[in-house]
C-alpha positions as CSV (number, residue, x, y, z in Angstrom):
1,M,0.2,-0.1,0.2
2,G,1.2,4.0,-1.3
3,L,1.2,6.7,0.4
4,K,-1.7,7.3,-2.3
5,D,-3.9,5.0,-1.4
6,F,-3.6,6.0,2.5
7,A,-4.7,9.2,1.6
8,K,-7.0,8.2,-0.8
9,N,-8.7,6.0,1.8
10,S,-8.8,7.6,4.8
11,P,-11.6,9.5,6.0
12,R,-10.0,13.1,4.9
13,G,-9.0,11.7,1.4
14,Q,-12.5,10.2,0.9
15,R,-14.2,13.7,1.6
16,L,-12.1,15.7,-0.7
17,S,-12.8,13.4,-3.3
18,M,-16.8,13.6,-2.7
19,M,-16.1,16.9,-2.3
20,G,-14.2,17.2,-6.1
21,S,-17.1,15.0,-7.3
22,L,-19.8,17.0,-5.5
23,G,-18.5,20.3,-7.3
24,E,-18.2,18.7,-11.0
25,V,-21.9,17.5,-11.0
26,A,-22.9,21.0,-9.6
27,S,-21.5,22.9,-12.2
28,L,-23.4,20.6,-15.3
29,G,-26.2,22.9,-14.6
30,L,-23.8,26.2,-15.7
31,S,-21.5,24.7,-18.6
32,F,-25.7,23.1,-19.9
33,V,-26.6,27.2,-20.6
34,I,-23.2,28.7,-21.5
35,A,-23.2,25.5,-24.3
36,L,-26.6,27.0,-24.6
37,M,-26.1,30.4,-24.8
38,I,-23.0,30.0,-26.8
39,G,-24.7,28.0,-30.1
40,T,-27.8,30.2,-30.0
41,I,-25.7,33.4,-30.0
42,G,-23.4,32.4,-32.6
43,G,-26.8,31.5,-34.5
44,W,-28.1,34.6,-34.3
45,W,-24.6,36.4,-35.4
46,L,-25.2,33.9,-38.9
47,D,-29.0,35.1,-39.1
48,Q,-27.5,39.0,-39.0
49,K,-24.2,38.2,-41.1
50,F,-25.9,36.2,-44.2
51,G,-29.8,37.0,-43.6
52,W,-30.8,33.5,-42.6
53,K,-33.4,34.9,-40.6
54,P,-34.8,32.3,-38.5
55,Y,-32.5,29.3,-39.5
56,G,-29.3,30.9,-37.9
57,F,-30.4,30.9,-34.9
58,F,-32.6,27.6,-35.0
59,G,-29.9,25.8,-35.7
60,G,-27.8,27.1,-33.3
61,F,-29.6,26.5,-30.5
62,F,-29.8,23.2,-31.2
63,I,-25.9,22.6,-31.9
64,G,-26.3,24.6,-28.4
65,L,-28.6,22.2,-26.8
66,A,-26.7,19.2,-28.4
67,A,-23.6,19.9,-27.0
68,G,-25.4,20.4,-23.3
69,I,-26.9,17.5,-23.3
70,R,-23.3,16.0,-24.4
71,N,-21.4,17.8,-21.6
72,V,-23.8,16.2,-19.0
73,Y,-23.8,12.4,-20.4
74,F,-19.8,12.5,-20.1
75,V,-20.3,14.3,-16.8
76,T,-22.4,11.3,-15.6
77,R,-21.6,8.9,-17.3
78,K,-18.6,7.9,-15.1
79,Y,-21.2,8.5,-11.7
80,L,-23.6,5.6,-13.4
81,K,-21.5,2.8,-13.4
């Protein structure tokens, strides 16, 4: 048993690990909203630049939605095992 294993198995090490996991899960909502905003703003910009009026906005919205769902999936995947 190495020093790293001892630190992971100690009560303090487990508490720090749990706090890191909690922080990662707590940031899910923020990362979802940011991905959605970036996609929507990018689509709106395309509308303004090329005159694609609702298509760029909706395209960007759905790309941002897909990116947000992907972020949530990859973070929660390791906790669902």
